[in-house]
C-alpha positions as CSV (number, residue, x, y, z in Angstrom):
1,X,0.2,-0.2,0.3
2,X,0.9,3.2,-0.7
3,X,1.9,6.2,1.7
4,X,0.3,9.6,0.9
5,X,2.3,12.9,2.7
6,X,0.1,16.2,2.3
7,X,2.4,19.2,2.5
8,X,2.4,22.7,1.7
9,X,4.8,24.6,-0.7
10,X,7.3,27.1,1.1
11,X,9.2,26.6,4.6
12,X,7.5,23.3,5.6
13,X,7.7,21.5,2.1
14,X,11.5,22.1,2.1
15,X,12.7,21.0,5.8
16,X,10.4,18.3,5.6
17,X,11.9,17.3,2.5
18,X,15.3,17.7,4.1
19,X,14.6,14.8,6.8
20,X,13.0,13.1,4.9
21,X,16.2,12.8,2.1
22,X,17.8,11.5,5.4
23,X,16.2,8.0,4.5
24,X,16.9,8.3,0.8
25,X,13.1,9.7,-0.1
26,X,13.2,12.7,-2.9
27,X,10.6,14.0,-4.4
28,X,11.1,13.8,-8.1
29,X,9.9,17.1,-9.1
30,X,9.8,20.6,-7.1
31,X,6.2,21.9,-6.7
32,X,7.8,25.4,-7.1
33,X,8.5,24.3,-10.3
34,X,5.7,21.6,-11.3
35,X,2.4,22.4,-11.8
36,X,2.0,18.9,-10.8
37,X,-0.4,18.6,-7.2
38,X,0.9,14.4,-7.1
39,X,4.6,14.5,-6.7
40,X,6.2,10.8,-6.7
41,X,9.0,10.2,-4.9
42,X,12.2,8.1,-5.3
43,X,10.6,5.8,-2.9
44,X,7.7,4.0,-5.1
45,X,5.8,3.4,-1.9
46,X,5.5,7.2,-0.7
47,X,4.0,10.0,-2.9
48,X,3.4,13.4,-1.8
49,X,0.5,15.6,-2.5
50,X,0.4,19.5,-2.5
51,X,-2.0,21.7,-0.9
52,X,-2.6,25.0,0.7
53,X,-1.7,24.8,4.4
54,X,-4.7,25.2,5.9
55,X,-5.9,22.2,3.9
56,X,-3.4,19.3,4.8
57,X,-5.5,18.6,8.0
58,X,-8.6,18.3,6.4
59,X,-6.8,16.2,3.4
60,X,-5.6,13.8,6.1
61,X,-8.9,13.8,8.6
62,X,-10.7,12.6,5.5
63,X,-8.4,10.2,4.2
64,X,-7.5,12.1,0.7
65,X,-3.7,11.4,2.6
66,X,-2.6,9.2,5.2
67,X,-0.5,11.7,7.0
68,X,0.9,15.6,6.8
69,X,2.7,18.2,8.4
70,X,0.7,21.0,9.7
71,X,1.9,24.6,11.1
72,X,0.6,24.8,14.8
73,X,-1.2,27.9,13.7
74,X,-3.5,25.9,11.4
75,X,-4.6,23.4,13.9
76,X,-5.1,26.1,16.4
77,X,-7.5,27.8,14.4
78,X,-9.1,24.7,12.8
79,X,-8.8,22.3,15.7
80,X,-7.7,18.6,15.5
81,X,-10.6,16.5,15.6
82,X,-10.6,13.0,13.5
83,X,-6.4,13.7,14.0
84,X,-3.8,11.6,15.7
85,X,-0.9,14.4,16.6
86,X,2.1,12.4,17.7
87,X,4.2,14.7,18.3
88,X,5.8,18.7,17.4
89,X,8.4,18.3,14.3
90,X,10.7,21.5,15.2
91,X,10.4,22.7,12.1
92,X,9.1,25.4,10.3
93,X,9.6,28.0,13.4
94,X,7.8,31.3,14.1
95,X,5.2,33.0,16.5
96,X,1.9,34.3,15.9
97,X,1.8,38.0,17.6
98,X,-0.2,41.0,17.5
99,X,0.9,43.9,15.5
100,X,0.0,47.7,15.2
101,X,1.5,50.6,13.1
102,X,3.9,52.6,14.8
103,X,3.0,55.3,17.1
104,X,-0.5,53.3,18.0
105,X,-0.8,53.3,21.9
106,X,-1.4,49.6,21.9
107,X,-1.3,49.5,25.8
108,X,-3.7,52.4,26.7
109,X,-6.4,51.0,24.1
110,X,-6.1,47.4,25.7
111,X,-6.2,48.9,29.1
112,X,-8.9,50.9,28.6
113,X,-11.3,48.6,27.3
114,X,-11.1,50.3,23.7
115,X,-13.0,48.1,21.2
116,X,-10.6,46.9,18.2
117,X,-10.5,46.2,14.8
118,X,-8.3,43.2,14.3
119,X,-7.6,42.4,10.7
120,X,-6.1,38.2,10.4
121,X,-6.9,34.9,8.9
122,X,-6.5,33.6,12.3
123,X,-10.3,34.9,13.4
124,X,-10.6,32.2,15.9
125,X,-7.4,32.7,17.6
126,X,-7.7,36.2,17.7
127,X,-11.1,36.3,19.4
128,X,-9.7,34.2,22.2
129,X,-6.7,35.7,22.5
130,X,-8.5,38.8,23.2
131,X,-11.4,37.4,25.1
132,X,-8.8,36.2,27.3
133,X,-7.8,39.7,28.0
134,X,-11.0,40.7,28.3
135,X,-11.1,43.1,25.5
136,X,-13.5,43.6,22.6
137,X,-12.5,43.3,18.9
138,X,-14.0,43.6,15.6
139,X,-12.2,40.7,13.3
140,X,-11.7,41.6,9.5
141,X,-11.2,38.4,8.0
142,X,-8.0,38.7,5.6
143,X,-6.0,36.0,3.8
144,X,-3.0,38.1,2.8
145,X,-0.9,41.6,2.7
146,X,-2.0,41.9,6.3
147,X,0.4,44.6,7.0
148,X,-1.5,46.6,4.6
149,X,-5.0,47.0,7.0
150,X,-3.4,49.3,9.4
151,X,-1.8,51.4,7.0
152,X,-4.9,52.2,5.2
153,X,-7.0,52.4,8.7
154,X,-9.0,49.3,7.7
155,X,-8.0,48.1,11.3
156,X,-5.8,48.9,14.8
157,X,-4.3,45.8,14.9
158,X,-3.5,42.3,12.8
159,X,-3.0,38.8,14.7
160,X,0.0,37.2,12.1
161,X,2.9,35.2,11.9
162,X,6.2,36.8,12.4
163,X,9.7,35.1,11.8
164,X,12.0,37.9,11.7
165,X,9.7,40.9,11.9
166,X,11.6,42.6,8.8
167,X,8.0,43.0,6.8
168,X,6.5,44.6,9.7
169,X,9.3,46.7,10.2
170,X,9.3,47.5,6.4
171,X,5.9,48.2,6.7
172,X,5.9,50.7,10.0
173,X,4.5,48.0,11.9
174,X,5.7,46.6,15.4
175,X,5.1,43.7,17.2
176,X,3.5,44.6,20.5
177,X,2.5,41.2,21.6
178,X,3.4,37.7,21.0
179,X,0.0,34.6,21.1
180,X,2.1,31.9,20.6
181,X,5.1,30.1,19.6
182,X,4.4,28.5,16.3
183,X,5.8,25.0,14.8
184,X,5.0,22.4,12.3
185,X,3.3,19.0,13.7
186,X,3.1,15.9,12.2
187,X,-0.9,14.7,12.1
188,X,-2.1,11.7,10.9
189,X,-5.1,9.6,9.5
190,X,-6.5,7.5,12.4
191,X,-7.7,5.1,10.1
192,X,-4.2,4.6,8.3
193,X,-2.4,4.9,12.3
194,X,-4.5,1.6,12.6
195,X,-4.0,-0.3,9.0
196,X,-0.4,1.1,7.9
197,X,1.2,1.3,11.2
198,X,4.0,-0.8,10.2
199,X,4.4,1.4,6.9
200,X,4.1,4.7,9.3
201,X,6.4,3.8,11.9
202,X,9.9,4.4,10.3
203,X,8.5,8.0,9.3
204,X,7.6,8.3,13.2
205,X,10.9,7.2,14.4
206,X,12.7,9.6,11.4
207,X,10.4,12.5,12.0
208,X,11.2,12.5,16.0
């Protein structure tokens, strides 16, 4: 039985591919250059499917893939129902944070209980974070170019992933509050875990 591993393009693909190469599994094509969404590997029993980062858990949960690699941000936002999440891979590290336009007095706004407009693609995470602080927010659901929202007056703050902070600084934003440290997790289809455990076990040992 062939194993299907779901990955998203970018850091997660690159860093997972680096780990897999240690046991001689290499993708036969580069997803950044190929239009193919199913990529065979040097191991005929393992293939990769390339999906959006936010879709990895869905493909795994419903059996489109046996296992996958998903950022903790995606799992925090969408939950882990129907998934086995055995461990943290400690790759694709960054953090989820609140950021505002330079000059915006975030601390005072929070202290005074001001109602904030927050732009993010992590709507559930943002609501939970601010609810825990007793701050009311209106969320604006965006899928990209988050840094633009405070600059054009669309939002007071953003909740987004931050790695180096260079993009924030380049756009005149400052990180004011971390929410969570983020890294990638292994997610496994529960039925596959039972039926294909012998095949999956070497990957578990390697990825640990």
